[in-house]
PDB file of N, CA, C, O and CB in Angstrom:
ATOM      1  N   MET A   1     -62.092  -3.844  30.904  1.00  0.00           N
ATOM      2  CA  MET A   1     -63.104  -4.377  31.936  1.00  0.00           C
ATOM      3  C   MET A   1     -64.327  -4.611  31.315  1.00  0.00           C
ATOM      4  O   MET A   1     -64.780  -3.820  30.487  1.00  0.00           O
ATOM      5  CB  MET A   1     -63.350  -3.451  33.100  1.00  0.00           C
ATOM      6  N   TRP A   2     -64.964  -5.748  31.684  1.00  0.00           N
ATOM      7  CA  TRP A   2     -66.324  -5.910  31.233  1.00  0.00           C
ATOM      8  C   TRP A   2     -67.115  -6.627  32.532  1.00  0.00           C
ATOM      9  O   TRP A   2     -66.506  -6.954  33.551  1.00  0.00           O
ATOM     10  CB  TRP A   2     -66.359  -6.852  29.780  1.00  0.00           C
ATOM     11  N   ASN A   3     -68.377  -6.799  32.372  1.00  0.00           N
ATOM     12  CA  ASN A   3     -69.452  -7.276  33.327  1.00  0.00           C
ATOM     13  C   ASN A   3     -70.726  -7.593  32.312  1.00  0.00           C
ATOM     14  O   ASN A   3     -70.864  -7.106  31.190  1.00  0.00           O
ATOM     15  CB  ASN A   3     -69.833  -6.030  34.575  1.00  0.00           C
ATOM     16  N   TYR A   4     -71.710  -8.613  33.031  1.00  0.00           N
ATOM     17  CA  TYR A   4     -72.907  -8.548  32.408  1.00  0.00           C
ATOM     18  C   TYR A   4     -73.900  -7.631  32.879  1.00  0.00           C
ATOM     19  O   TYR A   4     -73.989  -7.444  34.092  1.00  0.00           O
ATOM     20  CB  TYR A   4     -73.402  -9.696  32.401  1.00  0.00           C
ATOM     21  N   ARG A   5     -74.578  -7.098  32.169  1.00  0.00           N
ATOM     22  CA  ARG A   5     -75.679  -5.988  32.698  1.00  0.00           C
ATOM     23  C   ARG A   5     -76.918  -6.216  31.832  1.00  0.00           C
ATOM     24  O   ARG A   5     -76.917  -6.757  30.726  1.00  0.00           O
ATOM     25  CB  ARG A   5     -75.145  -4.297  32.520  1.00  0.00           C
ATOM     26  N   VAL A   6     -77.931  -5.747  32.459  1.00  0.00           N
ATOM     27  CA  VAL A   6     -79.263  -5.857  31.821  1.00  0.00           C
ATOM     28  C   VAL A   6     -79.375  -4.560  30.978  1.00  0.00           C
ATOM     29  O   VAL A   6     -79.044  -3.495  31.499  1.00  0.00           O
ATOM     30  CB  VAL A   6     -80.496  -6.007  32.927  1.00  0.00           C
ATOM     31  N   ILE A   7     -79.822  -4.599  29.715  1.00  0.00           N
ATOM     32  CA  ILE A   7     -80.111  -3.406  28.841  1.00  0.00           C
ATOM     33  C   ILE A   7     -81.541  -3.528  28.384  1.00  0.00           C
ATOM     34  O   ILE A   7     -82.122  -4.561  28.051  1.00  0.00           O
ATOM     35  CB  ILE A   7     -79.123  -3.312  27.578  1.00  0.00           C
ATOM     36  N   LYS A   8     -81.920  -2.536  28.417  1.00  0.00           N
ATOM     37  CA  LYS A   8     -83.427  -2.404  28.069  1.00  0.00           C
ATOM     38  C   LYS A   8     -83.545  -1.573  26.690  1.00  0.00           C
ATOM     39  O   LYS A   8     -82.770  -0.647  26.448  1.00  0.00           O
ATOM     40  CB  LYS A   8     -84.282  -1.593  29.338  1.00  0.00           C
ATOM     41  N   SER A   9     -84.470  -1.929  25.890  1.00  0.00           N
ATOM     42  CA  SER A   9     -84.549  -1.247  24.609  1.00  0.00           C
ATOM     43  C   SER A   9     -85.965  -1.091  24.514  1.00  0.00           C
ATOM     44  O   SER A   9     -86.727  -1.735  25.234  1.00  0.00           O
ATOM     45  CB  SER A   9     -83.907  -1.998  23.376  1.00  0.00           C
ATOM     46  N   VAL A  10     -86.388  -0.194  23.586  1.00  0.00           N
ATOM     47  CA  VAL A  10     -87.789  -0.007  23.382  1.00  0.00           C
ATOM     48  C   VAL A  10     -88.041  -0.090  21.990  1.00  0.00           C
ATOM     49  O   VAL A  10     -87.410   0.665  21.251  1.00  0.00           O
ATOM     50  CB  VAL A  10     -88.288   1.249  23.924  1.00  0.00           C
ATOM     51  N   VAL A  11     -88.982  -1.000  21.447  1.00  0.00           N
ATOM     52  CA  VAL A  11     -89.451  -1.312  20.222  1.00  0.00           C
ATOM     53  C   VAL A  11     -89.991   0.014  19.615  1.00  0.00           C
ATOM     54  O   VAL A  11     -91.035   0.507  20.042  1.00  0.00           O
ATOM     55  CB  VAL A  11     -90.482  -2.425  20.314  1.00  0.00           C
ATOM     56  N   GLU A  12     -89.193   0.649  18.509  1.00  0.00           N
ATOM     57  CA  GLU A  12     -89.967   1.881  17.797  1.00  0.00           C
ATOM     58  C   GLU A  12     -91.347   1.727  17.329  1.00  0.00           C
ATOM     59  O   GLU A  12     -92.050   2.728  17.471  1.00  0.00           O
ATOM     60  CB  GLU A  12     -89.261   2.303  16.587  1.00  0.00           C
ATOM     61  N   LYS A  13     -91.865   0.739  16.826  1.00  0.00           N
ATOM     62  CA  LYS A  13     -93.163   0.487  16.238  1.00  0.00           C
ATOM     63  C   LYS A  13     -94.110   0.514  17.345  1.00  0.00           C
ATOM     64  O   LYS A  13     -95.061   1.294  17.371  1.00  0.00           O
ATOM     65  CB  LYS A  13     -93.236  -0.832  15.465  1.00  0.00           C
ATOM     66  N   THR A  14     -93.869  -0.287  18.205  1.00  0.00           N
ATOM     67  CA  THR A  14     -94.899  -0.479  19.427  1.00  0.00           C
ATOM     68  C   THR A  14     -94.627   0.204  20.511  1.00  0.00           C
ATOM     69  O   THR A  14     -95.617   0.437  21.206  1.00  0.00           O
ATOM     70  CB  THR A  14     -95.024  -1.802  19.915  1.00  0.00           C
ATOM     71  N   GLY A  15     -93.401   0.695  20.982  1.00  0.00           N
ATOM     72  CA  GLY A  15     -93.213   1.201  22.272  1.00  0.00           C
ATOM     73  C   GLY A  15     -93.015   0.127  23.445  1.00  0.00           C
ATOM     74  O   GLY A  15     -92.971   0.414  24.641  1.00  0.00           O
ATOM     75  N   ASP A  16     -92.904  -1.142  22.908  1.00  0.00           N
ATOM     76  CA  ASP A  16     -92.802  -2.416  23.954  1.00  0.00           C
ATOM     77  C   ASP A  16     -91.276  -2.079  24.458  1.00  0.00           C
ATOM     78  O   ASP A  16     -90.384  -1.615  23.749  1.00  0.00           O
ATOM     79  CB  ASP A  16     -92.989  -4.220  23.123  1.00  0.00           C
ATOM     80  N   GLU A  17     -91.185  -2.423  25.862  1.00  0.00           N
ATOM     81  CA  GLU A  17     -89.912  -2.427  26.233  1.00  0.00           C
ATOM     82  C   GLU A  17     -89.419  -4.075  26.129  1.00  0.00           C
ATOM     83  O   GLU A  17     -90.216  -5.008  26.231  1.00  0.00           O
ATOM     84  CB  GLU A  17     -89.811  -1.723  27.723  1.00  0.00           C
ATOM     85  N   TRP A  18     -88.087  -4.220  25.926  1.00  0.00           N
ATOM     86  CA  TRP A  18     -87.410  -5.661  25.837  1.00  0.00           C
ATOM     87  C   TRP A  18     -86.176  -5.451  26.737  1.00  0.00           C
ATOM     88  O   TRP A  18     -85.437  -4.469  26.667  1.00  0.00           O
ATOM     89  CB  TRP A  18     -86.947  -6.176  24.181  1.00  0.00           C
ATOM     90  N   PHE A  19     -86.048  -6.412  27.529  1.00  0.00           N
ATOM     91  CA  PHE A  19     -84.849  -6.469  28.422  1.00  0.00           C
ATOM     92  C   PHE A  19     -83.945  -7.497  28.067  1.00  0.00           C
ATOM     93  O   PHE A  19     -84.453  -8.609  27.922  1.00  0.00           O
ATOM     94  CB  PHE A  19     -85.204  -6.665  29.809  1.00  0.00           C
ATOM     95  N   GLU A  20     -82.594  -7.379  27.875  1.00  0.00           N
ATOM     96  CA  GLU A  20     -81.947  -8.303  27.627  1.00  0.00           C
ATOM     97  C   GLU A  20     -80.438  -8.291  28.375  1.00  0.00           C
ATOM     98  O   GLU A  20     -79.922  -7.204  28.636  1.00  0.00           O
ATOM     99  CB  GLU A  20     -81.995  -8.336  26.265  1.00  0.00           C
ATOM    100  N   ILE A  21     -79.814  -9.446  28.677  1.00  0.00           N
ATOM    101  CA  ILE A  21     -78.520  -9.490  29.420  1.00  0.00           C
ATOM    102  C   ILE A  21     -77.363  -9.584  28.228  1.00  0.00           C
ATOM    103  O   ILE A  21     -77.459 -10.346  27.266  1.00  0.00           O
ATOM    104  CB  ILE A  21     -78.482 -10.864  30.528  1.00  0.00           C
ATOM    105  N   HIS A  22     -76.292  -8.708  28.452  1.00  0.00           N
ATOM    106  CA  HIS A  22     -75.319  -8.577  27.529  1.00  0.00           C
ATOM    107  C   HIS A  22     -74.001  -8.434  28.316  1.00  0.00           C
ATOM    108  O   HIS A  22     -73.981  -7.969  29.456  1.00  0.00           O
ATOM    109  CB  HIS A  22     -75.616  -7.425  26.597  1.00  0.00           C
ATOM    110  N   GLU A  23     -72.887  -8.859  27.649  1.00  0.00           N
ATOM    111  CA  GLU A  23     -71.732  -8.481  28.091  1.00  0.00           C
ATOM    112  C   GLU A  23     -71.304  -6.982  27.782  1.00  0.00           C
ATOM    113  O   GLU A  23     -71.231  -6.589  26.618  1.00  0.00           O
ATOM    114  CB  GLU A  23     -70.853  -9.394  27.594  1.00  0.00           C
ATOM    115  N   VAL A  24     -71.049  -6.236  28.767  1.00  0.00           N
ATOM    116  CA  VAL A  24     -70.811  -4.815  28.526  1.00  0.00           C
ATOM    117  C   VAL A  24     -69.184  -4.436  28.733  1.00  0.00           C
ATOM    118  O   VAL A  24     -68.524  -4.769  29.718  1.00  0.00           O
ATOM    119  CB  VAL A  24     -71.781  -3.955  29.573  1.00  0.00           C
ATOM    120  N   TYR A  25     -68.816  -3.866  27.884  1.00  0.00           N
ATOM    121  CA  TYR A  25     -67.345  -3.367  27.891  1.00  0.00           C
ATOM    122  C   TYR A  25     -67.166  -1.957  28.011  1.00  0.00           C
ATOM    123  O   TYR A  25     -67.801  -1.078  27.429  1.00  0.00           O
ATOM    124  CB  TYR A  25     -66.636  -3.744  26.672  1.00  0.00           C
ATOM    125  N   TYR A  26     -66.212  -1.834  28.847  1.00  0.00           N
ATOM    126  CA  TYR A  26     -66.037  -0.145  29.178  1.00  0.00           C
ATOM    127  C   TYR A  26     -64.676   0.157  28.912  1.00  0.00           C
ATOM    128  O   TYR A  26     -63.771  -0.663  28.754  1.00  0.00           O
ATOM    129  CB  TYR A  26     -66.353   0.362  30.819  1.00  0.00           C
ATOM    130  N   ASP A  27     -64.589   1.543  28.869  1.00  0.00           N
ATOM    131  CA  ASP A  27     -63.165   2.120  28.385  1.00  0.00           C
ATOM    132  C   ASP A  27     -62.417   2.334  29.671  1.00  0.00           C
ATOM    133  O   ASP A  27     -62.849   1.901  30.739  1.00  0.00           O
ATOM    134  CB  ASP A  27     -63.252   3.610  27.489  1.00  0.00           C
ATOM    135  N   GLN A  28     -61.227   3.045  29.555  1.00  0.00           N
ATOM    136  CA  GLN A  28     -60.240   3.267  30.793  1.00  0.00           C
ATOM    137  C   GLN A  28     -60.908   4.050  31.791  1.00  0.00           C
ATOM    138  O   GLN A  28     -60.495   3.974  32.948  1.00  0.00           O
ATOM    139  CB  GLN A  28     -58.883   4.025  30.420  1.00  0.00           C
ATOM    140  N   LEU A  29     -61.923   4.824  31.502  1.00  0.00           N
ATOM    141  CA  LEU A  29     -62.563   5.563  32.393  1.00  0.00           C
ATOM    142  C   LEU A  29     -63.734   5.258  33.055  1.00  0.00           C
ATOM    143  O   LEU A  29     -64.314   5.990  33.858  1.00  0.00           O
ATOM    144  CB  LEU A  29     -62.735   6.509  31.923  1.00  0.00           C
ATOM    145  N   GLY A  30     -64.112   3.998  32.643  1.00  0.00           N
ATOM    146  CA  GLY A  30     -65.451   3.250  33.042  1.00  0.00           C
ATOM    147  C   GLY A  30     -66.748   3.504  32.359  1.00  0.00           C
ATOM    148  O   GLY A  30     -67.848   3.071  32.706  1.00  0.00           O
ATOM    149  N   LYS A  31     -66.482   4.235  31.380  1.00  0.00           N
ATOM    150  CA  LYS A  31     -67.780   4.388  30.550  1.00  0.00           C
ATOM    151  C   LYS A  31     -68.157   3.354  29.614  1.00  0.00           C
ATOM    152  O   LYS A  31     -67.251   2.881  28.927  1.00  0.00           O
ATOM    153  CB  LYS A  31     -67.729   5.560  29.767  1.00  0.00           C
ATOM    154  N   PRO A  32     -69.296   2.931  29.470  1.00  0.00           N
ATOM    155  CA  PRO A  32     -69.564   1.721  28.550  1.00  0.00           C
ATOM    156  C   PRO A  32     -69.250   2.246  27.135  1.00  0.00           C
ATOM    157  O   PRO A  32     -69.481   3.389  26.740  1.00  0.00           O
ATOM    158  CB  PRO A  32     -71.166   1.140  28.653  1.00  0.00           C
ATOM    159  N   MET A  33     -68.638   1.152  26.365  1.00  0.00           N
ATOM    160  CA  MET A  33     -68.283   1.604  25.147  1.00  0.00           C
ATOM    161  C   MET A  33     -68.715   0.638  24.039  1.00  0.00           C
ATOM    162  O   MET A  33     -68.511   0.839  22.842  1.00  0.00           O
ATOM    163  CB  MET A  33     -66.869   1.847  25.139  1.00  0.00           C
ATOM    164  N   GLY A  34     -69.434  -0.606  24.641  1.00  0.00           N
ATOM    165  CA  GLY A  34     -69.772  -1.381  23.679  1.00  0.00           C
ATOM    166  C   GLY A  34     -70.651  -2.765  24.452  1.00  0.00           C
ATOM    167  O   GLY A  34     -70.843  -2.840  25.666  1.00  0.00           O
ATOM    168  N   TYR A  35     -71.044  -3.649  23.575  1.00  0.00           N
ATOM    169  CA  TYR A  35     -71.903  -4.849  24.347  1.00  0.00           C
ATOM    170  C   TYR A  35     -72.068  -5.914  23.048  1.00  0.00           C
ATOM    171  O   TYR A  35     -72.138  -5.585  21.864  1.00  0.00           O
ATOM    172  CB  TYR A  35     -73.690  -4.230  25.069  1.00  0.00           C
ATOM    173  N   THR A  36     -72.105  -7.138  23.543  1.00  0.00           N
ATOM    174  CA  THR A  36     -72.224  -8.188  22.985  1.00  0.00           C
ATOM    175  C   THR A  36     -73.635  -8.484  22.513  1.00  0.00           C
ATOM    176  O   THR A  36     -74.544  -7.728  22.856  1.00  0.00           O
ATOM    177  CB  THR A  36     -71.722  -9.051  23.766  1.00  0.00           C
ATOM    178  N   SER A  37     -73.900  -9.671  21.649  1.00  0.00           N
ATOM    179  CA  SER A  37     -75.415  -9.903  21.480  1.00  0.00           C
ATOM    180  C   SER A  37     -75.957 -10.300  22.773  1.00  0.00           C
ATOM    181  O   SER A  37     -75.299 -10.681  23.741  1.00  0.00           O
ATOM    182  CB  SER A  37     -75.769 -11.015  20.409  1.00  0.00           C
ATOM    183  N   ALA A  38     -77.253 -10.169  22.690  1.00  0.00           N
ATOM    184  CA  ALA A  38     -77.952 -10.610  24.014  1.00  0.00           C
ATOM    185  C   ALA A  38     -77.817 -12.169  24.342  1.00  0.00           C
ATOM    186  O   ALA A  38     -77.717 -12.995  23.434  1.00  0.00           O
ATOM    187  CB  ALA A  38     -79.540 -10.254  23.920  1.00  0.00           C
ATOM    188  N   THR A  39     -77.822 -12.493  25.588  1.00  0.00           N
ATOM    189  CA  THR A  39     -77.795 -13.857  25.907  1.00  0.00           C
ATOM    190  C   THR A  39     -79.107 -14.453  26.430  1.00  0.00           C
ATOM    191  O   THR A  39     -79.472 -15.614  26.244  1.00  0.00           O
ATOM    192  CB  THR A  39     -76.766 -14.056  26.857  1.00  0.00           C
ATOM    193  N   VAL A  40     -79.791 -13.469  27.135  1.00  0.00           N
ATOM    194  CA  VAL A  40     -81.140 -13.807  27.852  1.00  0.00           C
ATOM    195  C   VAL A  40     -81.898 -12.454  27.566  1.00  0.00           C
ATOM    196  O   VAL A  40     -81.383 -11.366  27.825  1.00  0.00           O
ATOM    197  CB  VAL A  40     -80.988 -14.190  29.627  1.00  0.00           C
ATOM    198  N   GLY A  41     -83.262 -12.602  26.969  1.00  0.00           N
ATOM    199  CA  GLY A  41     -84.051 -11.395  26.913  1.00  0.00           C
ATOM    200  C   GLY A  41     -85.400 -11.633  27.241  1.00  0.00           C
ATOM    201  O   GLY A  41     -85.790 -12.799  27.167  1.00  0.00           O
ATOM    202  N   SER A  42     -86.302 -10.625  27.638  1.00  0.00           N
ATOM    203  CA  SER A  42     -87.467 -10.923  27.950  1.00  0.00           C
ATOM    204  C   SER A  42     -88.352  -9.649  28.073  1.00  0.00           C
ATOM    205  O   SER A  42     -87.825  -8.607  27.684  1.00  0.00           O
ATOM    206  CB  SER A  42     -87.397 -11.705  29.080  1.00  0.00           C
ATOM    207  N   GLU A  43     -89.515  -9.585  28.518  1.00  0.00           N
ATOM    208  CA  GLU A  43     -90.364  -8.237  28.511  1.00  0.00           C
ATOM    209  C   GLU A  43     -90.288  -7.678  29.732  1.00  0.00           C
ATOM    210  O   GLU A  43     -90.622  -6.498  29.842  1.00  0.00           O
ATOM    211  CB  GLU A  43     -91.850  -8.377  28.184  1.00  0.00           C
ATOM    212  N   SER A  44     -89.834  -8.414  30.886  1.00  0.00           N
ATOM    213  CA  SER A  44     -89.724  -7.741  32.028  1.00  0.00           C
ATOM    214  C   SER A  44     -88.439  -8.357  33.048  1.00  0.00           C
ATOM    215  O   SER A  44     -87.961  -9.464  32.800  1.00  0.00           O
ATOM    216  CB  SER A  44     -91.166  -7.817  32.668  1.00  0.00           C
ATOM    217  N   LEU A  45     -87.993  -7.617  34.082  1.00  0.00           N
ATOM    218  CA  LEU A  45     -86.933  -7.947  34.775  1.00  0.00           C
ATOM    219  C   LEU A  45     -87.567  -9.385  35.646  1.00  0.00           C
ATOM    220  O   LEU A  45     -86.830 -10.304  36.001  1.00  0.00           O
ATOM    221  CB  LEU A  45     -86.401  -6.565  35.707  1.00  0.00           C
ATOM    222  N   GLU A  46     -88.734  -9.361  35.839  1.00  0.00           N
ATOM    223  CA  GLU A  46     -89.224 -10.574  36.590  1.00  0.00           C
ATOM    224  C   GLU A  46     -89.014 -11.781  35.783  1.00  0.00           C
ATOM    225  O   GLU A  46     -88.502 -12.826  36.187  1.00  0.00           O
ATOM    226  CB  GLU A  46     -90.715 -10.472  36.959  1.00  0.00           C
ATOM    227  N   ASP A  47     -89.469 -11.534  34.576  1.00  0.00           N
ATOM    228  CA  ASP A  47     -89.260 -12.761  33.521  1.00  0.00           C
ATOM    229  C   ASP A  47     -87.774 -13.357  33.465  1.00  0.00           C
ATOM    230  O   ASP A  47     -87.555 -14.567  33.417  1.00  0.00           O
ATOM    231  CB  ASP A  47     -89.618 -12.230  31.963  1.00  0.00           C
ATOM    232  N   ILE A  48     -86.864 -12.458  33.475  1.00  0.00           N
ATOM    233  CA  ILE A  48     -85.514 -12.682  33.510  1.00  0.00           C
ATOM    234  C   ILE A  48     -85.087 -13.348  34.791  1.00  0.00           C
ATOM    235  O   ILE A  48     -84.182 -14.181  34.733  1.00  0.00           O
ATOM    236  CB  ILE A  48     -84.826 -11.450  33.305  1.00  0.00           C
ATOM    237  N   LYS A  49     -85.579 -13.096  35.791  1.00  0.00           N
ATOM    238  CA  LYS A  49     -85.255 -13.861  37.281  1.00  0.00           C
ATOM    239  C   LYS A  49     -85.866 -15.109  36.922  1.00  0.00           C
ATOM    240  O   LYS A  49     -85.127 -16.087  37.038  1.00  0.00           O
ATOM    241  CB  LYS A  49     -85.984 -13.158  38.829  1.00  0.00           C
ATOM    242  N   GLU A  50     -87.180 -15.341  36.465  1.00  0.00           N
ATOM    243  CA  GLU A  50     -87.349 -16.741  36.257  1.00  0.00           C
ATOM    244  C   GLU A  50     -86.767 -17.560  35.266  1.00  0.00           C
ATOM    245  O   GLU A  50     -86.775 -18.785  35.382  1.00  0.00           O
ATOM    246  CB  GLU A  50     -88.468 -16.926  36.120  1.00  0.00           C
ATOM    247  N   VAL A  51     -86.164 -16.867  34.114  1.00  0.00           N
ATOM    248  CA  VAL A  51     -85.312 -17.615  33.226  1.00  0.00           C
ATOM    249  C   VAL A  51     -83.957 -18.209  34.020  1.00  0.00           C
ATOM    250  O   VAL A  51     -83.483 -19.330  33.834  1.00  0.00           O
ATOM    251  CB  VAL A  51     -84.907 -16.623  31.998  1.00  0.00           C
ATOM    252  N   PHE A  52     -83.459 -17.222  34.922  1.00  0.00           N
ATOM    253  CA  PHE A  52     -82.428 -17.608  35.660  1.00  0.00           C
ATOM    254  C   PHE A  52     -82.703 -18.888  36.503  1.00  0.00           C
ATOM    255  O   PHE A  52     -81.942 -19.852  36.412  1.00  0.00           O
ATOM    256  CB  PHE A  52     -82.056 -16.510  36.455  1.00  0.00           C
ATOM    257  N   LYS A  53     -83.633 -18.896  37.205  1.00  0.00           N
ATOM    258  CA  LYS A  53     -84.023 -19.969  38.148  1.00  0.00           C
ATOM    259  C   LYS A  53     -84.330 -21.061  37.132  1.00  0.00           C
ATOM    260  O   LYS A  53     -84.067 -22.156  37.629  1.00  0.00           O
ATOM    261  CB  LYS A  53     -85.313 -19.588  39.178  1.00  0.00           C
ATOM    262  N   MET A  54     -84.778 -21.154  35.925  1.00  0.00           N
ATOM    263  CA  MET A  54     -84.641 -22.303  35.133  1.00  0.00           C
ATOM    264  C   MET A  54     -83.516 -22.788  34.679  1.00  0.00           C
ATOM    265  O   MET A  54     -83.349 -24.007  34.649  1.00  0.00           O
ATOM    266  CB  MET A  54     -85.253 -22.210  34.214  1.00  0.00           C
ATOM    267  N   MET A  55     -82.485 -21.854  34.220  1.00  0.00           N
ATOM    268  CA  MET A  55     -81.162 -22.250  33.872  1.00  0.00           C
ATOM    269  C   MET A  55     -80.513 -22.663  35.102  1.00  0.00           C
ATOM    270  O   MET A  55     -79.654 -23.513  34.867  1.00  0.00           O
ATOM    271  CB  MET A  55     -80.394 -21.172  33.177  1.00  0.00           C
ATOM    272  N   GLU A  56     -80.616 -22.365  36.324  1.00  0.00           N
ATOM    273  CA  GLU A  56     -79.961 -22.790  37.490  1.00  0.00           C
ATOM    274  C   GLU A  56     -80.457 -24.318  37.458  1.00  0.00           C
ATOM    275  O   GLU A  56     -79.618 -25.185  37.703  1.00  0.00           O
ATOM    276  CB  GLU A  56     -80.367 -21.881  38.873  1.00  0.00           C
ATOM    277  N   ILE A  57     -81.853 -24.708  37.154  1.00  0.00           N
ATOM    278  CA  ILE A  57     -81.989 -26.298  37.485  1.00  0.00           C
ATOM    279  C   ILE A  57     -81.458 -26.945  36.259  1.00  0.00           C
ATOM    280  O   ILE A  57     -81.078 -28.115  36.309  1.00  0.00           O
ATOM    281  CB  ILE A  57     -83.613 -26.855  37.793  1.00  0.00           C
ATOM    282  N   ALA A  58     -81.407 -26.207  35.088  1.00  0.00           N
ATOM    283  CA  ALA A  58     -80.777 -26.851  34.222  1.00  0.00           C
ATOM    284  C   ALA A  58     -79.408 -27.380  34.196  1.00  0.00           C
ATOM    285  O   ALA A  58     -79.014 -28.318  33.503  1.00  0.00           O
ATOM    286  CB  ALA A  58     -80.901 -26.250  33.426  1.00  0.00           C
ATOM    287  N   LEU A  59     -78.648 -26.595  35.122  1.00  0.00           N
ATOM    288  CA  LEU A  59     -77.259 -26.811  35.554  1.00  0.00           C
ATOM    289  C   LEU A  59     -76.916 -28.125  36.352  1.00  0.00           C
ATOM    290  O   LEU A  59     -75.839 -28.716  36.433  1.00  0.00           O
ATOM    291  CB  LEU A  59     -76.886 -25.665  36.388  1.00  0.00           C
ATOM    292  N   SER A  60     -78.205 -28.429  36.949  1.00  0.00           N
ATOM    293  CA  SER A  60     -78.043 -29.713  38.016  1.00  0.00           C
ATOM    294  C   SER A  60     -78.676 -30.956  37.146  1.00  0.00           C
ATOM    295  O   SER A  60     -78.941 -32.007  37.731  1.00  0.00           O
ATOM    296  CB  SER A  60     -79.031 -29.458  39.684  1.00  0.00           C
ATOM    297  N   LYS A  61     -78.887 -30.829  35.891  1.00  0.00           N
ATOM    298  CA  LYS A  61     -79.225 -31.974  35.400  1.00  0.00           C
ATOM    299  C   LYS A  61     -78.151 -32.523  34.279  1.00  0.00           C
ATOM    300  O   LYS A  61     -77.259 -31.761  33.908  1.00  0.00           O
ATOM    301  CB  LYS A  61     -80.589 -31.799  34.904  1.00  0.00           C
ATOM    302  N   PRO A  62     -78.249 -33.853  33.745  1.00  0.00           N
ATOM    303  CA  PRO A  62     -77.119 -34.136  32.721  1.00  0.00           C
ATOM    304  C   PRO A  62     -77.139 -33.348  31.498  1.00  0.00           C
ATOM    305  O   PRO A  62     -78.208 -32.932  31.051  1.00  0.00           O
ATOM    306  CB  PRO A  62     -77.138 -35.540  32.286  1.00  0.00           C
ATOM    307  N   VAL A  63     -75.875 -33.084  30.853  1.00  0.00           N
ATOM    308  CA  VAL A  63     -75.542 -32.443  29.912  1.00  0.00           C
ATOM    309  C   VAL A  63     -76.272 -33.331  28.570  1.00  0.00           C
ATOM    310  O   VAL A  63     -76.253 -34.559  28.500  1.00  0.00           O
ATOM    311  CB  VAL A  63     -73.970 -32.260  30.003  1.00  0.00           C
ATOM    312  N   LEU A  64     -76.864 -32.482  27.616  1.00  0.00           N
ATOM    313  CA  LEU A  64     -77.411 -32.963  26.527  1.00  0.00           C
ATOM    314  C   LEU A  64     -76.445 -33.087  25.367  1.00  0.00           C
ATOM    315  O   LEU A  64     -75.606 -32.187  25.346  1.00  0.00           O
ATOM    316  CB  LEU A  64     -78.491 -32.187  26.224  1.00  0.00           C
ATOM    317  N   SER A  65     -76.367 -33.905  24.484  1.00  0.00           N
ATOM    318  CA  SER A  65     -75.483 -33.764  23.145  1.00  0.00           C
ATOM    319  C   SER A  65     -76.550 -33.568  22.015  1.00  0.00           C
ATOM    320  O   SER A  65     -77.743 -33.872  22.012  1.00  0.00           O
ATOM    321  CB  SER A  65     -74.463 -35.204  22.806  1.00  0.00           C
ATOM    322  N   ASN A  66     -75.832 -33.015  21.127  1.00  0.00           N
ATOM    323  CA  ASN A  66     -76.877 -32.787  19.757  1.00  0.00           C
ATOM    324  C   ASN A  66     -77.089 -34.085  19.119  1.00  0.00           C
ATOM    325  O   ASN A  66     -77.905 -34.131  18.198  1.00  0.00           O
ATOM    326  CB  ASN A  66     -76.235 -31.736  18.505  1.00  0.00           C
ATOM    327  N   LYS A  67     -76.466 -35.160  19.479  1.00  0.00           N
ATOM    328  CA  LYS A  67     -76.857 -36.583  19.003  1.00  0.00           C
ATOM    329  C   LYS A  67     -78.188 -37.004  19.740  1.00  0.00           C
ATOM    330  O   LYS A  67     -78.815 -37.969  19.303  1.00  0.00           O
ATOM    331  CB  LYS A  67     -75.631 -37.701  19.344  1.00  0.00           C
ATOM    332  N   ASP A  68     -78.627 -36.328  20.814  1.00  0.00           N
ATOM    333  CA  ASP A  68     -79.898 -36.635  21.613  1.00  0.00           C
ATOM    334  C   ASP A  68     -81.051 -36.212  20.790  1.00  0.00           C
ATOM    335  O   ASP A  68     -82.202 -36.498  21.120  1.00  0.00           O
ATOM    336  CB  ASP A  68     -79.947 -35.891  23.031  1.00  0.00           C
ATOM    337  N   PHE A  69     -80.762 -35.528  19.710  1.00  0.00           N
ATOM    338  CA  PHE A  69     -81.879 -34.970  18.982  1.00  0.00           C
ATOM    339  C   PHE A  69     -81.965 -35.336  17.475  1.00  0.00           C
ATOM    340  O   PHE A  69     -80.941 -35.264  16.796  1.00  0.00           O
ATOM    341  CB  PHE A  69     -81.822 -33.509  19.118  1.00  0.00           C
ATOM    342  N   ASN A  70     -83.262 -35.767  16.867  1.00  0.00           N
ATOM    343  CA  ASN A  70     -83.422 -36.262  15.735  1.00  0.00           C
ATOM    344  C   ASN A  70     -83.488 -35.090  14.762  1.00  0.00           C
ATOM    345  O   ASN A  70     -84.547 -34.726  14.252  1.00  0.00           O
ATOM    346  CB  ASN A  70     -84.531 -37.129  15.746  1.00  0.00           C
ATOM    347  N   VAL A  71     -82.222 -34.475  14.512  1.00  0.00           N
ATOM    348  CA  VAL A  71     -82.041 -33.403  13.486  1.00  0.00           C
ATOM    349  C   VAL A  71     -81.470 -34.019  12.094  1.00  0.00           C
ATOM    350  O   VAL A  71     -81.258 -33.280  11.132  1.00  0.00           O
ATOM    351  CB  VAL A  71     -81.008 -32.266  14.077  1.00  0.00           C
TER     352      VAL A  71
END
């Protein structure tokens, strides 16, 4: 079983908090046993909410291709 969860970390050197959304995987007893790399991260939950609002707007716009960029 898995779901998305916000995971908070503390930067050792500065003590700053960092929030990230990960896919979290659970064992048969429902205990978290691992997670993927972050998909969205920020310094606060409010910032993450704003990012999701921006992502929702992006879903209503035409899809871009890598050919749209001069790389």
